[in-house]
Structure formats: C-alpha cells, structure tokens
LUMVEX-220506 format. One record per residue: y, z, x negated of N, C-alpha, C, O in turn; residue in three letters. Coordinates in steps of 0.2 Angstrom, whole numbers. Example, Ala and Ser with C-alpha at 12.3 -4.5 7.8 and 13.67 -1.06 7.14 Angstrom:
<pts>
     nv     nw     nu    cav    caw    cau     cv     cw     cu     ov     ow     ou  residu
    -28     39    -66    -22     39    -62    -16     39    -66    -17     42    -71     ALA
    -11     35    -64     -5     36    -68      0     39    -64      6     40    -67     SER
</pts>
This chain:
<pts>
     nv     nw     nu    cav    caw    cau     cv     cw     cu     ov     ow     ou  residu
     56     41     40     61     39     35     66     34     38     64     29     41     MET
     72     36     39     77     32     42     78     25     40     79     20     44     ALA
     77     24     33     77     17     30     72     13     34     74      7     35     GLU
     66     15     35     61     11     38     62     10     45     60      5     48     TYR
     65     16     48     66     15     56     70      9     57     69      6     62     ASP
     75      8     53     80      3     55     77     -4     53     80     -9     56     SER
     72     -5     49     69    -11     47     62    -12     50     59    -17     47     ILE
     60     -8     54     53     -8     56     51    -15     59     45    -17     57     ALA
     54    -18     63     52    -24     66     52    -30     61     47    -34     60     ASP
     57    -30     56     57    -35     51     51    -34     46     48    -39     44     ASP
     50    -28     44     45    -26     40     38    -28     43     33    -31     39     TYR
     37    -27     49     31    -29     53     30    -37     52     24    -39     51     LYS
     35    -40     53     35    -48     53     33    -50     46     29    -55     45     LYS
     35    -46     41     34    -48     34     27    -48     32     24    -51     27     SER
     23    -44     36     16    -43     34     12    -50     36      6    -50     34     LYS
     15    -55     39     12    -61     40     14    -67     36     12    -73     37     PHE
     17    -65     30     19    -70     25     13    -73     22      8    -69     22     ALA
     13    -79     20      6    -82     17      4    -78     11     -3    -77     11     PRO
      8    -75      7      5    -71      1      2    -65      4     -3    -63      1     TRP
      4    -62      9      1    -56     12     -6    -57     14    -10    -54     12     ARG
     -7    -63     18    -13    -64     20    -18    -67     15    -24    -65     14     ILE
    -16    -72     11    -20    -75      6    -21    -71      0    -26    -73     -4     SER
    -17    -67     -2    -18    -63     -8    -19    -55     -6    -24    -52     -8     VAL
    -14    -52     -3    -14    -45     -2    -21    -43      2    -25    -39      0     GLU
    -21    -46      8    -27    -44     13    -33    -46      9    -38    -42      9     VAL
    -34    -52      7    -40    -54      3    -42    -50     -2    -48    -48     -3     HIS
    -37    -48     -7    -39    -44    -13    -41    -37    -10    -46    -34    -13     SER
    -37    -34     -6    -39    -27     -3    -46    -26      0    -49    -22     -2     LEU
    -47    -31      4    -54    -30      7    -60    -33      3    -65    -31      4     PHE
    -58    -37     -2    -63    -38     -7    -65    -32    -11    -71    -31    -12     THR
    -60    -29    -13    -61    -23    -17    -64    -17    -13    -68    -13    -15     LEU
    -62    -17     -6    -64    -11     -2    -72    -12      0    -75     -7      0     LEU
    -74    -18      1    -81    -19      3    -82    -17     10    -77    -17     15     GLY
    -88    -16     12    -90    -14     19    -88     -7     21    -89     -2     17     ASP
    -85     -7     26    -82     -1     29    -86      1     35    -84      6     39     VAL
    -91     -2     37    -94     -1     44    -97      6     44   -101      8     39     ARG
    -95     10     49    -98     17     50    -94     22     46    -96     28     46     GLY
    -89     20     42    -85     25     38    -79     28     41    -76     25     46     LEU
    -77     34     39    -71     37     41    -65     35     36    -66     36     30     ARG
    -60     32     39    -55     30     34    -48     33     36    -46     33     42     VAL
    -44     35     31    -37     38     32    -33     33     29    -33     31     23     LEU
    -28     30     33    -24     25     31    -17     28     30    -13     29     35     ASP
    -15     29     24     -9     32     22     -3     27     21     -5     22     18     LEU
      3     29     23      8     24     23      6     18     27      7     12     25     ALA
      4     19     33      1     14     38      6     10     41      4      5     44     CYS
     12     11     41     17      7     44     16      6     51     15     11     55     GLY
     16      0     53     15     -2     60      7     -2     62      6     -3     68     ASP
      3      0     58     -4      1     59     -8     -6     58    -14     -6     60     GLY
     -5    -11     55     -9    -17     54    -15    -16     50    -20    -19     52     ILE
    -15    -12     45    -21    -11     41    -26     -6     45    -32     -7     44     TYR
    -23     -2     48    -27      3     52    -32     -1     57    -37      0     58     SER
    -28     -6     60    -32    -10     65    -37    -15     62    -42    -16     64     ARG
    -35    -17     56    -40    -22     52    -46    -18     50    -51    -20     50     ARG
    -45    -11     48    -50     -7     46    -55     -6     52    -61     -6     51     LEU
    -52     -5     58    -56     -4     64    -60    -10     66    -66    -10     67     HIS
    -57    -16     65    -60    -22     67    -66    -24     62    -70    -27     64     GLU
    -66    -21     56    -71    -22     51    -76    -17     52    -81    -16     48     ARG
    -76    -12     57    -81     -8     58    -81     -1     56    -86      3     57     GLY
    -75      1     54    -74      8     52    -75     13     59    -73     11     64     ALA
    -79     18     58    -81     23     63    -75     27     66    -74     28     72     ALA
    -70     29     61    -64     33     63    -59     30     59    -60     30     53     ARG
    -53     29     61    -47     27     58    -41     32     60    -40     32     66     VAL
    -38     35     55    -32     39     56    -26     36     52    -27     35     46     VAL
    -21     34     55    -15     31     51     -9     37     51     -8     40     56     GLY
     -6     37     45      0     41     44      5     38     41      4     34     36     VAL
     11     39     43     17     36     40     23     41     41     24     44     46     ASP
     28     40     36     34     45     36     39     42     42     43     46     44     LEU
     39     36     43     44     33     48     41     33     55     36     30     57     SER
     45     37     59     44     37     66     44     30     69     41     29     74     SER
     49     26     67     50     19     70     44     15     68     42     11     73     GLY
     41     16     63     34     12     61     29     15     66     25     11     68     MET
     28     21     66     23     24     71     24     22     78     19     21     82     ILE
     30     21     80     31     19     87     28     12     88     25     11     93     ASP
     29      8     83     26      1     84     18      1     84     15     -2     88     LEU
     16      6     80      8      7     79      6      9     86      1      7     89     ALA
      9     14     89      7     17     96      8     12    101      4     12    106     LEU
     13      8    101     14      2    106      8     -3    105      5     -5    111     ALA
      6     -4     99      0     -8     99     -6     -5    101    -11     -8    105     GLU
     -7      2    100    -13      5    103    -13      6    110    -18      5    113     GLU
     -7      6    113     -7      6    121     -9      0    123    -12     -1    128     ARG
     -6     -6    120     -8    -12    123    -15    -14    122    -18    -18    126     ALA
    -18    -12    116    -25    -14    115    -28     -8    112    -29     -7    106     ARG
    -31     -3    116    -33      3    114    -39      2    109    -44     -1    111     PRO
    -39      5    103    -44      5     98    -47     12     96    -52     13     93     LEU
    -43     17     99    -45     24     97    -43     26     90    -46     31     87     GLY
    -38     23     88    -35     25     81    -30     30     83    -26     30     87     ILE
    -30     36     78    -25     41     79    -19     40     74    -21     38     68     ASP
    -13     41     76     -7     40     72     -3     47     71     -3     50     76     TYR
     -1     48     65      3     54     64     10     52     60      9     48     56     HIS
     15     55     62     21     54     58     22     60     53     21     66     55     VAL
     23     59     47     25     64     42     24     62     35     21     57     34     GLY
     26     66     31     25     64     23     18     65     21     15     70     23     PRO
     16     60     18      9     60     15      7     66     11      2     69     11     ALA
     12     68      7     11     74      2     10     81      6      7     85      3     GLN
     12     81     12     12     87     16      6     87     21      5     92     25     ASP
      2     82     21     -3     81     26     -8     86     26    -11     88     21     LEU
    -10     89     32    -15     94     32    -19     93     39    -18     96     44     ALA
    -24     88     39    -28     86     45    -34     90     46    -37     89     51     LEU
    -36     94     41    -42     98     42    -48     94     43    -53     96     46     ASP
    -48     88     40    -54     84     39    -54     80     33    -49     79     30     GLU
    -60     78     31    -60     73     25    -63     66     28    -66     66     33     THR
    -62     61     23    -64     55     25    -68     52     19    -68     54     14     PHE
    -71     46     21    -75     42     16    -71     38     12    -72     37      6     ASP
    -65     36     14    -60     32     11    -53     34     13    -52     35     19     VAL
    -49     34      8    -42     35      9    -39     28      7    -40     26      1     VAL
    -36     25     11    -33     18     10    -25     19     10    -22     22     14     PHE
    -22     16      5    -15     16      4    -12     10      2    -12      8     -4     ALA
     -9      6      7     -5      0      5      2      2      4      6      3      9     ALA
      4      3     -2     11      4     -4     13     11     -2     18     12      2     TYR
     10     16     -5     12     23     -5     14     26    -12     19     29    -12     LEU
     10     25    -17     11     28    -23     18     26    -26     21     29    -30     LEU
     20     20    -24     27     17    -27     33     20    -24     38     19    -26     ASN
     32     25    -19     37     29    -17     38     36    -20     43     39    -19     TYR
     34     37    -25     35     43    -29     40     42    -34     40     37    -38     ALA
     45     47    -34     51     46    -38     50     49    -45     54     49    -49     ARG
     45     53    -46     43     57    -52     36     58    -52     32     57    -48     SER
     34     60    -58     27     61    -59     25     67    -55     19     68    -53     LEU
     29     72    -54     28     78    -49     27     75    -42     22     78    -39     ASP
     31     70    -40     29     68    -33     23     64    -33     19     64    -28     GLU
     21     60    -38     15     57    -38      9     62    -38      4     61    -35     LEU
     10     68    -41      5     73    -41      4     76    -34     -2     77    -32     ALA
     10     76    -31      9     79    -24      5     74    -19      1     76    -15     ALA
      7     67    -20      3     62    -16     -5     63    -18     -9     63    -14     PHE
     -6     63    -25    -13     64    -27    -17     70    -24    -22     69    -22     ALA
    -13     76    -24    -17     82    -21    -18     81    -14    -24     83    -12     ALA
    -14     78    -10    -15     77     -3    -21     72     -2    -25     73      2     SER
    -21     67     -6    -26     62     -5    -33     65     -7    -38     64     -3     ILE
    -33     69    -12    -39     72    -14    -42     77     -9    -48     78     -8     ALA
    -37     81     -6    -40     86     -1    -42     83      6    -45     86     10     ARG
    -41     76      7    -43     73     13    -49     68     11    -51     64     15     HIS
    -51     68      5    -56     63      3    -63     67      1    -62     72     -3     LEU
    -68     65      4    -75     69      2    -76     68     -5    -74     63     -8     ARG
    -80     72     -8    -83     71    -15    -86     65    -15    -91     63    -11     PRO
    -85     60    -20    -88     54    -20    -84     49    -16    -86     43    -17     GLY
    -79     50    -12    -76     46     -8    -71     41    -12    -69     43    -18     GLY
    -69     36     -9    -65     31    -13    -58     31    -11    -56     31     -5     ARG
    -53     30    -16    -46     29    -14    -45     22    -16    -45     20    -22     PHE
    -42     18    -12    -41     11    -13    -34      9    -10    -32     12     -5     ILE
    -31      5    -14    -24      3    -11    -21     -3    -15    -24     -6    -19     GLY
    -15     -4    -14    -11     -9    -17     -4     -6    -18     -2     -2    -14     ILE
     -1     -8    -24      5     -4    -26     10     -9    -30      8    -15    -32     ASN
     16     -8    -30     21    -11    -35     17    -11    -41     15     -6    -44     ASN
     17    -17    -45     14    -17    -51     20    -15    -57     24    -18    -58     ASN
     19     -9    -59     24     -6    -64     24    -10    -71     29     -9    -75     PRO
     19    -14    -72     19    -18    -78     22    -25    -77     22    -29    -82     ALA
     24    -27    -71     28    -33    -69     34    -34    -74     38    -29    -74     HIS
     35    -39    -77     40    -41    -81     47    -42    -77     47    -46    -73     ASP
     52    -37    -78     58    -38    -74     61    -45    -75     65    -48    -71     PRO
     60    -49    -81     63    -55    -82     60    -60    -77     62    -66    -76     ALA
     54    -58    -74     51    -63    -69     52    -60    -61     48    -63    -57     ARG
     56    -55    -60     57    -52    -54     59    -58    -48     57    -57    -43     TYR
     63    -63    -50     65    -67    -45     60    -73    -45     62    -78    -41     GLU
     55    -74    -48     50    -79    -48     46    -79    -42     43    -85    -40     ALA
     46    -74    -38     43    -74    -31     47    -76    -26     45    -76    -20     THR
     53    -79    -27     57    -81    -21     54    -86    -17     55    -86    -11     ARG
     50    -91    -20     46    -96    -15     42    -92    -10     40    -95     -5     PRO
     40    -86    -12     35    -82     -7     39    -78     -2     36    -74      2     PHE
     46    -78     -2     50    -75      3     52    -68      1     55    -64      5     GLY
     52    -66     -6     55    -60     -8     56    -60    -15     53    -64    -19     PHE
     60    -55    -17     62    -54    -25     62    -47    -26     63    -43    -21     ILE
     62    -45    -32     63    -38    -34     69    -38    -39     71    -43    -42     LYS
     73    -33    -39     79    -32    -43     80    -25    -46     78    -20    -42     THR
     83    -25    -51     85    -18    -54     93    -18    -54     96    -23    -54     LEU
     96    -12    -53    103    -11    -53    105    -14    -60    102    -13    -65     ALA
    112    -16    -60    114    -19    -67    114    -14    -72    116     -8    -71     PRO
    111    -16    -78    111    -11    -84    105     -6    -83    104     -3    -88     GLY
    101     -6    -78     95     -2    -77     89     -4    -82     88    -10    -83     ALA
     85      1    -84     79     -1    -87     74      3    -84     75      8    -80     SER
     67      1    -86     62      4    -82     60     10    -86     56     11    -91     LEU
     62     16    -83     60     23    -85     58     26    -78     59     24    -73     THR
     54     32    -79     51     35    -73     57     37    -68     62     40    -70     ASN
     56     34    -62     60     36    -57     66     30    -56     69     31    -51     GLY
     66     25    -60     70     19    -59     69     16    -52     63     14    -51     THR
     74     15    -48     73     11    -41     72      4    -43     75      1    -47     PRO
     67      1    -39     66     -6    -39     67     -9    -32     64     -7    -28     ILE
     72    -13    -31     74    -15    -24     70    -21    -23     71    -26    -26     THR
     67    -21    -17     63    -27    -14     68    -30     -9     71    -26     -5     TYR
     69    -36     -9     73    -40     -4     68    -45     -1     66    -50     -5     THR
     67    -45      5     63    -50      9     68    -54     13     73    -52     16     PHE
     66    -61     13     70    -66     17     66    -68     23     61    -70     22     TYR
     70    -68     28     67    -70     35     72    -74     38     76    -72     41     GLN
     71    -81     38     75    -86     41     82    -85     38     83    -86     32     GLY
     87    -83     43     94    -83     41     96    -76     39    102    -75     38     ASP
     92    -71     38     94    -64     36     89    -61     31     83    -64     30     HIS
     90    -56     28     86    -52     24     86    -45     25     91    -42     28     SER
     81    -41     22     81    -34     22     79    -31     16     75    -35     12     PHE
     81    -25     14     79    -22      8     76    -15      8     77    -12     13     CYS
     73    -13      3     70     -6      2     69     -5     -5     68    -10     -9     PHE
     68      1     -7     67      3    -14     60      6    -15     58     10    -11     ASP
     57      4    -20     51      7    -23     54     10    -30     60     10    -31     ASN
     49     14    -33     51     17    -39     46     16    -45     40     17    -44     PHE
     49     15    -51     45     14    -56     42     21    -59     45     26    -60     TYR
     35     20    -61     32     26    -64     28     22    -70     25     17    -68     LEU
     27     25    -75     23     22    -81     16     20    -79     13     25    -76     ASP
     14     14    -80      7     12    -78      2     17    -80     -3     19    -76     PRO
      2     19    -86     -4     23    -88     -4     30    -85     -9     34    -85     ALA
      2     33    -83      3     39    -80     -1     40    -74     -3     46    -72     ALA
     -2     35    -70     -5     35    -64    -12     38    -65    -15     42    -61     HIS
    -16     36    -70    -23     38    -71    -23     45    -73    -27     49    -70     ALA
    -19     48    -77    -19     55    -79    -17     59    -73    -20     65    -73     SER
    -12     57    -70     -9     62    -64    -15     62    -59    -16     67    -56     VAL
    -18     56    -57    -23     57    -52    -29     60    -54    -32     64    -50     LEU
    -31     60    -61    -37     63    -63    -36     71    -63    -40     74    -61     ALA
    -30     73    -64    -28     80    -63    -29     83    -56    -31     89    -56     ALA
    -29     78    -51    -30     81    -44    -37     80    -42    -39     81    -37     ALA
    -42     77    -47    -49     76    -46    -50     69    -43    -56     68    -41     GLY
    -45     64    -44    -46     57    -43    -48     53    -49    -43     52    -53     LEU
    -54     52    -50    -56     49    -57    -57     42    -57    -57     39    -52     VAL
    -58     39    -63    -59     32    -64    -54     28    -61    -55     22    -58     ASP
    -48     30    -61    -42     25    -58    -42     19    -62    -42     19    -68     PHE
    -42     13    -59    -42      7    -62    -37      2    -58    -37      2    -52     THR
    -33     -2    -62    -29     -7    -59    -34    -13    -58    -38    -15    -63     TRP
    -33    -17    -53    -37    -23    -51    -32    -29    -50    -28    -28    -47     HIS
    -34    -34    -54    -30    -41    -53    -30    -43    -45    -35    -42    -42     PRO
    -25    -47    -43    -25    -50    -37    -30    -56    -37    -31    -59    -42     LEU
    -33    -57    -31    -37    -63    -30    -34    -67    -24    -31    -65    -19     GLN
    -35    -74    -25    -32    -78    -20    -38    -81    -16    -43    -83    -18     LEU
    -37    -80     -9    -42    -82     -4    -43    -90     -5    -39    -93     -6     SER
    -50    -92     -5    -51    -99     -5    -49   -102      1    -49   -108      1     PRO
    -49    -98      7    -46   -101     13    -39    -99     14    -38    -93     16     SER
    -34   -103     14    -27   -101     15    -24   -106     19    -26   -112     19     ARG
    -18   -105     22    -15   -110     26    -13   -116     23    -11   -116     17     PRO
    -14   -122     26    -13   -128     23     -6   -129     21     -4   -133     16     SER
     -1   -126     25      6   -127     23      8   -122     17     14   -123     15     ASP
      3   -119     14      5   -115      8      3   -118      2      3   -115     -3     SER
      0   -124      2     -3   -127     -4      2   -128     -9      0   -128    -15     ALA
      8   -129     -7     13   -131    -13     16   -125    -16     20   -126    -21     SER
     14   -119    -14     17   -113    -17     14   -112    -24      8   -114    -25     LEU
     18   -109    -29     16   -108    -35     11   -102    -36     13    -97    -39     PRO
      5   -103    -33      0    -97    -33     -2    -95    -40     -2    -89    -41     TRP
     -3    -99    -45     -5    -97    -51      0    -93    -55     -2    -88    -58     SER
      7    -95    -54     12    -91    -57     12    -84    -54     13    -79    -57     GLU
     11    -83    -47     11    -77    -43      6    -72    -46      7    -67    -47     PHE
      0    -75    -47     -6    -71    -49     -5    -69    -57     -8    -64    -59     LEU
     -2    -74    -61     -2    -72    -68      2    -67    -70      1    -63    -75     SER
      8    -66    -67     12    -60    -68     14    -57    -61     19    -57    -58     ASP
      9    -54    -58      9    -52    -51     14    -46    -50     14    -41    -54     ALA
     17    -47    -44     22    -42    -43     19    -35    -40     22    -30    -40     PRO
     13    -36    -38      9    -30    -35      2    -30    -38      0    -36    -40     VAL
     -1    -25    -38     -8    -24    -40    -12    -20    -35    -10    -15    -33     LEU
    -19    -21    -35    -23    -17    -31    -25    -11    -36    -25    -12    -42     CYS
    -28     -6    -34    -31     -1    -38    -36      3    -34    -37      2    -28     PHE
    -40      7    -38    -46     11    -35    -46     17    -39    -45     17    -45     SER
    -49     22    -36    -51     28    -39    -56     32    -35    -57     30    -29     ALA
    -59     37    -37    -65     40    -34    -63     48    -34    -62     50    -40     THR
    -64     51    -29    -64     59    -29    -70     61    -33    -76     59    -31     ARG
    -69     65    -38    -75     67    -42    -81     70    -38    -80     74    -33     SER
    -87     67    -39    -93     69    -35    -94     76    -36    -98     79    -32     PRO
    -92     79    -41    -93     87    -42    -88     91    -39    -88     97    -40     HIS
    -83     88    -36    -78     92    -33    -80     96    -27    -85     94    -24     ALA
    -77    102    -26    -80    106    -20    -77    103    -14    -71    101    -13     LEU
    -81    102     -9    -79     99     -2    -74    103      1    -72    102      7     ALA
</pts>
C-alpha cells in the first residue's frame, strides 16, 4: 500500500508512544495470554514489532504479513540485524494462501481497513482458513463505538481522529488518524463499520464468540506519562481489543 510505504518510518516510531506501550501492548498480551510453543500468524504486521514480541514471548513459529512493501522492508531489516526466524510476506490479507494453519491469528489494526461488510467478510474468510479449529483470533481495532465528539480528546496522547466536514458514521465512512511527532505529523484512514456487524460477519466465516474487550492500563508505566489523562482515554477509548474463536467443529 503506497500510503504506508511513504510513512513507514514515522508509523514505526509511533509504536513507542506511551499509550501504545502502557495500554495497547498491555491489553493485547493480557488478552492473548501464554503463547509459548504456539504457531502465530501476524496479519497487518507492519514493521514486525508484534511479530518480534510474539517470538520473544515464546511462540514457536511466527509469520508476518502486510500489504505495504515499505513496512515489510523495515521488518526484514530488523530480521537481518537480529535473526529470529520470523517469515515475512507482502500481500493483501484477504488473498493470503499460506497452505498452513496456526494456533493464533493476531491482527493489530486490520479489520478497520475493510471499507464494506463484503471486504470484512473477505478478511474473515482468510483468517478462518489460516486458523485451526478451536484456534483464537486476537487483535485491536479502531473502536467503531467511539463518540466522534470525543475524537480530539486524545491529542495529549499524540494523535486525533477526524471525519470529513459533514460526514456521519455509516458503513465505509473514512476516519482519518493524524499522529503528531515533534514538528510534523502524518495521516492515514481507517473505515467505519457498524460495531454489531463484526460479530455476524465473522460468525458467517466460522469465527464465533466475537467479543469486544475494554482496554487495560498497565500498572507499570513510564513515570513521565503520569500526568496524561488516562481515565478519559479508557472511558471512551479510541481503540478496542477483540477476540474470536474458529469453531471447534470446523473442518481443518
């Protein structure tokens, strides 16, 4: 995706913002639990930061996939500098055909790139065919229930969301994220889909028990972040974790 090729370095840096570490990482790995010995597919892996974290937590096999060749270039550079045995692939998640299944499919910011329920269904079908029966689908996503009136309240955390003038939240509406880094900023779009639709679309692909999970704040966080309005961030969260399971009765 050319959009991410041009912002790859900035997006990589954004992964180290205090909210990323103290909320995003903490929430995801609390939800995920023990991955030791598991095979994990990391969809929308970006520069591979979560692929590496999954390996460091003991995953037996990690495969990362991203649409942006610029992001995968960064992941491969990290792999060359510190070989972990992670495999990386460039390509659209919905067209993926790896001819193997995994215990966990992990997706940090994938579903919010679906521009329609049909595109969401294509993501779900790909996830299901790469997940063993009983395997878990875990991730984090734009929170579609986030109140647009509160989109700019996250500015102290280094980013905001905006809608185009006059736009309302209907399926496919672009939501622009703007991240601030020092004296410059960068932007990219996610897309709104009805919160309840996620469960029904994923269930049709065999991914059952879809659940949104609230964010959690790590008890150990950087001392220089103590003044940030964490309670406001969590009470109307801009992003949410989620989980689902591939039906244990599905054919492998």
